[in-house]
N, C-alpha and C positions, 0 to 999 in steps of 0.2 A: 431498668427492673428497681422498686423500691427494696430496699435492704431493712431488715429490721435493728434497733438500737443494738447495741453491744451486750450482751448477757441476755439477752430473751432468745426462750425456748422457740425452736421454730417448727418441731414435730407437732407442738400443742396449741390450743387455743390459749391468747396471751391473757393473764390471770391479774389479780388487784395487785399481789406481791409485787409481779413484774411493775404493773404502775408506782406501786412503791418507789422500787427499786430506781429506775429512769427518773420521777420525778424527785428524788432526795429526799424522802419524807416516809413515816411509818406507815403501815396498812391501814392502823385508824384513821389515821390522818386523811388517807384516800378515800375510804367508807365515808367519814364525816363528809368530804367535801363533795362527796356524790348525792349523798343522804339528807344531808344538814347542811347545804352551804350556809346558812346564817352563822353558825357557831367556829366558821375559820375566817380567814382574812381574803381580802379579793387576791392578793399575791399567791396565798398558797392554792388558793382557787383554780388561780392560772395556772398554775405549774403542774397541777395534775390533770386540767384538763388539755393541757399540751401532751401532756403524758399519755391519756389516753387516747389522744389521736396519734402520737408517734409509735404506741405499740397495738392498735387496731383493737383495744377490749371493747367488749360489750359486756358492761354493768348486769346483772341477775336481777331487774326492777321485780320481778314476783318476789323473790325469795327476799329482797329487801322491803318490799311492802308487807310481806308476812311478819317481819321482825317488827318492823318498827309501825304499822297497822297503818300506814301511808302509801299511798300509791304515786304521788309525786306529779298525778295529773288533774288536769279542767277541762270539762266538757264544755263547748259553748256550740249554742243551737241558735243559727241564725236562719233567718228567713231565705235569702238567695245572694249569691255573690253575684248575681247577672249586673249590678250595678255597684257604684263605690260608696251607698250613702252610710254605711256602715264601717267603712274603710277605717275611720280614727280610732274609732272606740275599738277595734280589734287589734288595730297597732300598738294600741297604748296597754291595752290590755296583755298582751302576750309579751311585750317589752319587759313588763313589770313583774309579769310572772316569772319570765325566763331569768330574771336577774337573781329571783328567789330561789332558782332549783327546779320550776314546775315547768312540764312540758303542757300542750293544748292539744284536744282531739276537737276538730270540727264536725258539726252535722247540719246538714239542712234541711228545713221543715218544710219549704215551700207554701208557707204561709195557712199548713194545713194543721190544725191540733193535732189530728190522726198520724200524721207523719210524725209530729214532735212524740207521741207516744210510744212511736214503735222506736225510735231512735232511742228514749230514754229506756224501752226494754232490753235493748243492746249493750248500752253505756253501763248501766248498774250494775252487772257482772262485772265491770271490770274494778268497779268501788274507786271512782273518781273521788279525790280531795272536796272538790267543788264543781257546782253546775251553774253556768249562765245559760238563763232564757230570755229571748227576745219577744218583751210584750208580756200581759198577764191575761189573756185568755187559753186556757187549757182543759184538755177533758176533763172529765171528772175522774175517771182510772189515774191520771197523770199528777192528780191533785192528793189522791189516797197513798198512792205509791209513795211521791216524795214525803210525804208527811211521815211516814213510815220507816224509811230509809234514814232519814235526820242527817242527812250531808248539805253542808252549807250551800246557800242557795240565793242566788239572786236574778231578780227580774229586771229587766234593763231597755230603755228606750220607752216607756210607758211609767204614768202614773195609776193607782186605783187605793180604794177604800181598805181593802183585806187583801194585801200581799200573802204569797205562801211563805218567806220568810224575809230577806233582806230587796229592797228595791231603789233603784237609783236611773232617774229618767225624768218626763216631763209629761206638762198634760197636753194631749192631742186637743182637747174639748178648747182647752185655753188660745191654741194657735186660730182656732176656728173662729173665733171669734175675735182675736187681734186683726187676724187678715180681714175679715169684715169690715171693722171698725176702720181699718186703713182703706179699703177698696171704697168704702163710702164718705170717708174723708176727702178722697181725691176725686169725687164726684161723680163715681160709675155707679151708672143705676141699670145698666142690662149685663148680669153676670152669665158665664157659664162654667164649668168643669169637665176637666178632663182626669180621670184617676184609672186606677186600677183596685181590683177587690182585695184591696190590703185591709184586714179589720183596722189597723189604725188607722190608715188612708180613709178611710167609711167615717170613722169617728170625728175627723177634722172637717169630711165634706159635710155630715149631718151637724155639726155644729155653726159650720158658714151658713147654710142653709139657714137656719134656725136663726141665728143674730141679724139675718138679710131680712127676713120675712115682713112685709107688708112696707119695704121699705125701698124698693126696686120697681120699675115701671112692669117690668113681665117676672114672673116665677123664674127661678134659676134652672138653665138646663144643664144635663150632665151627659156625659159620656163614660161609664165607667167599665174597664176591661179587664179581663183575664191577666193575671201578674206571669211573668214580671214586667216590671216597667223598663222599656228599652223607646231607643228613639222611634223606632217603624211604629211601636204603640201609640206614640203622642202624635204622629204623624197620621195615623190613621184616626185619634181619635177629634183632631180636628179637622179633618176631612167629614167625619159624617155630621158633626155641629152644621159645619157650612152648609152640606148638602140640606140639611133639615130648615136651613136659615135661622140658626140660632146660635151664634156664635157669640152675639153680643157685641159690647167696648171692650170686654176683658175675659181671657180666660185664666183660671185657675187652675195649676197642677199640681198632684200628689207628690210631684217630685221632681225634680230640675232636669232630670234624663229626660220624662216625658214632656217638661216646657220646652228643650231644646229641640225635641222632633215636633212639637207643635209649632216653633219659630221657621223650621227647619219647611213646612209645609206651608208657612204662611207666606215664605219668601219665593219657594217655587211656584205659588199663585199671583206673586205681585202685590200681597200686600203688605204694607209696610207696619212694623213694630217701631212706636206704641201708637203711632197716627191712624193707623187702619183696625188695631187690634194691639191692645196689650196683653201681657203675657205676664205670671208670676206663676214661681216655682216654691220648692219649699225643699232645703236641706245642705243649701250652700256647699255645692261639690266645688272643686278645685276649680273648676272650668267655668262654673259661674257668672266669674267677674269678666271672663274673656271673650263670653259670647258677643254675637255683633246684633242690637245692641247688647250692653251687660245687663244681665238676668237680676230682676229682684226677686227676692227671695226671703225664706225664713230658715238664720241660723239655728244649727245646735251644736253644743259644743260637744262633739262627738269623743275627743281627748280626754276631755274632764272625766266623761261619763267612764270609758275603759279604765282610766288611773282610777277613779272610785270602787269601780266593781274589784279593780286584783287586792286595792289594800282592804276593804274591807272580808274578803276571801281569807286573805292571807291573818289577817288577825283574827276571823275566827276560828281558821284551823290553829292559830297556836294559841289561843285562850277560849276553848269552847264553852266558857261560863259566859262568853260577854255575849251570846245570843240572847239574854235577856232583855238585851237593851238594843234589837237589833237597826242596822241603817235605814231610815228614811231620807233620801235626799231628790228634791228638784232641782235640778241644774237649770231650768228656766229655758228660755229662745229669747231669741233678736230677729223682730221685723228690719232686713237689709232692704232699703231702696236706692235702686240704679236705674236706669234708663227704661228698660223694657214696659212698666207699670208704673 
């Protein structure tokens, strides 16, 4: 059975004064360490957090947010967690925010702007200090609501001409064009696509098709299936292409997860990659370099996106006037040539 540290009352919930006594600091220092960690030393904050754990103290965040006008909460909306394409971004983002004393609330939109709108309705009542949205496609109601509340906002994993506020991402149209140039340079003249109905993936697909128009032996064949991207969806996509006799020389996939499913389906049918069928992915997941053969793909620096988002939000929260020159960061991308295409 665990015991309370000496001097802590057992009949009532532990208080901020109890934490201060255990940590050997003043109550105001405890308050600052929990509410404004940037104004205390790392050593002091560590002592306070250890005392919080030892006492079982639960801060009254609602009262703190009323007093400081800050909730210490950042809401992050992702399309899905079914695959790990956003993992590096979320990890870097949450790590940087946590180091500054912020917690995160994750919402899943399922690639649907209407679901994003519903999540915003629920989250805005908590008055988060910042919001992170994946992509730049939102309902008109969401746009109007976000414009009114004035909460620091970053749209991520995309670029557009008129962002809502801050923007950190890359051009999906440029990815499609770059992949087309790569495939033509490798000599491919019969191209197919396996993708999902993700709006950003569809933009890469359209850009690819436009860049290849008139330069192939036949029009691009595509299987665009419902999200999320899974190995099973990748296998089904290739099976449909093969049934239609439209797989061509190379299959371009809207994610590495789909590409690995395509490779699995090819192997099950005795097709060699890349000799019988080349495959290209998107995302450069940690597994991409370790498939057989290693997967050619497009790398996006997700960790850099996450760090940039956190830095932009923290700077805006600290200095609201900095919004007159909001962040517009294009992190770019890199084509990674391996053995599959």
